[in-house]
C-alpha positions, -999 to +999 in steps of 0.1 A: -373+073+362-406+064+346-436+080+364-472+070+359-497+097+350-519+105+380-555+094+380-583+120+378-594+129+413-627+116+427-656+140+427-660+163+457-684+153+486-721+159+480-721+188+506-695+208+487-706+205+451-697+237+432-710+231+397-732+260+386-755+237+366-761+201+354-743+207+321-711+216+339-713+186+361-719+163+331-690+178+312-666+172+341-681+138+348-676+127+311-640+140+310-630+122+343-647+089+334-632+088+299-597+094+313-602+068+340-614+043+314-582+049+294-562+041+325-580+008+329-583-007+294-557+010+272-531-009+251-504+007+272-519-009+304-518-043+287-482-038+276-473-028+311-490-058+327-473-082+302-440-064+307-442-071+344-449-107+336-419-108+313-398-094+341-410-120+365-404-147+339-368-135+334-362-135+371-376-171+374-354-183+345-324-171+365-336-188+396-342-220+377-307-219+363-293-214+398-313-244+410-299-264+382-263-255+392-269-267+428-284-299+416-253-307+395-225-317+418-199-309+392-213-274+385-199-241+397-219-233+429-207-197+428-223-192+394-255-209+407-256-186+437-251-155+416-279-166+393-302-172+423-295-137+437-299-120+403-331-139+397-346-128+431-335-092+424-354-093+391-384-114+402-393-095+434-397-060+418-418-075+391-441-091+416-444-059+436-451-041+403-480-065+396-493-058+431-492-020+425-510-026+391-538-045+408-542-018+435-543+009+408-570-010+390-591-010+422-586+027+425-597+032+389-629+012+395-637+030+427-633+065+411-654+054+381-682+043+405-680+076+424-683+097+392-710+075+378-731+080+409-733+117+403-758+116+374-769+095+345-756+107+310-767+082+283-753+103+255-717+099+268-719+067+289-723+044+259-687+053+249-674+039+281-685+004+275-654-003+254-667-035+240-639-040+214-611-032+239-626-055+265-629-083+239-592-077+229-581-079+266-602-110+272-591-128+241-554-122+246-556-129+283-574-162+277-547-172+251-520-164+277-538-185+303-540-215+280-503-212+271-494-209+308-515-238+318-499-260+291-464-250+302-472-257+339-488-291+331-459-300+309-434-291+336-453-310+362-455-341+340-417-343+334-402-377+340-382-385+371-350-381+352-357-344+345-337-321+367-351-298+393-341-267+374-359-279+342-391-287+361-390-254+381-384-235+349-415-249+330-438-248+360-428-214+371-430-198+337-464-214+332-477-202+365-465-166+358-482-166+324-513-180+339-514-154+366-509-125+342-536-139+319-560-143+347-554-107+359-560-094+324-592-115+320-605-103+353-600-067+343-619-071+311-648-090+328-651-066+357-652-037+333-681-052+313-699-061+345-694-025+357-707-012+324-737-034+325-747-024+360-735+012+365-741+026+330-775+010+326-805+034+330-812+039+367-830+071+376-827+064+413-789+065+411-787+103+411-781+119+444-797+152+434-769+173+448-759+185+413-791+203+407-787+227+436 
């Protein structure tokens, strides 16, 4: 079974700092923050998010096919029921996976904040801005949002003669693509906002505990 790599732990509380000097603290801080950033904006994370979206889309396609069978009085209801059950079995784990991905993103941001609060290290912090990767995340996510919105509007604008399964298929796939795109765009925007606020020079940010 696939297991995700664990996140770097948060820094110890201020009253139990055990770094012998500032250089040791900055070295651990840089290593932890670089690893956390890779967990947040890597290509692998984008592929994982999009894979969860594809899983949800596959599940919704099966659900739509099942709905189409129940709408057609001459269709095989058993086949429609099987498709509905299979669709739910694929869709629900994908949705849960997206929820876990969102929670993991929140944990990454919280630990980045905690490590950033220890000290200010301009020589290493500029590498954490990841402007190119953020732009890639944002560009591809916006493109996915546009595609999802077009599909959803196309499905919603179907004529009355269109079947329930067809409308549900287009609207559902569009909404899934839109949600995945929005999540990716939010991740990129939040990282750049974090970089702009947390990584900017702020002498008062340091707690002073590292110099003991």
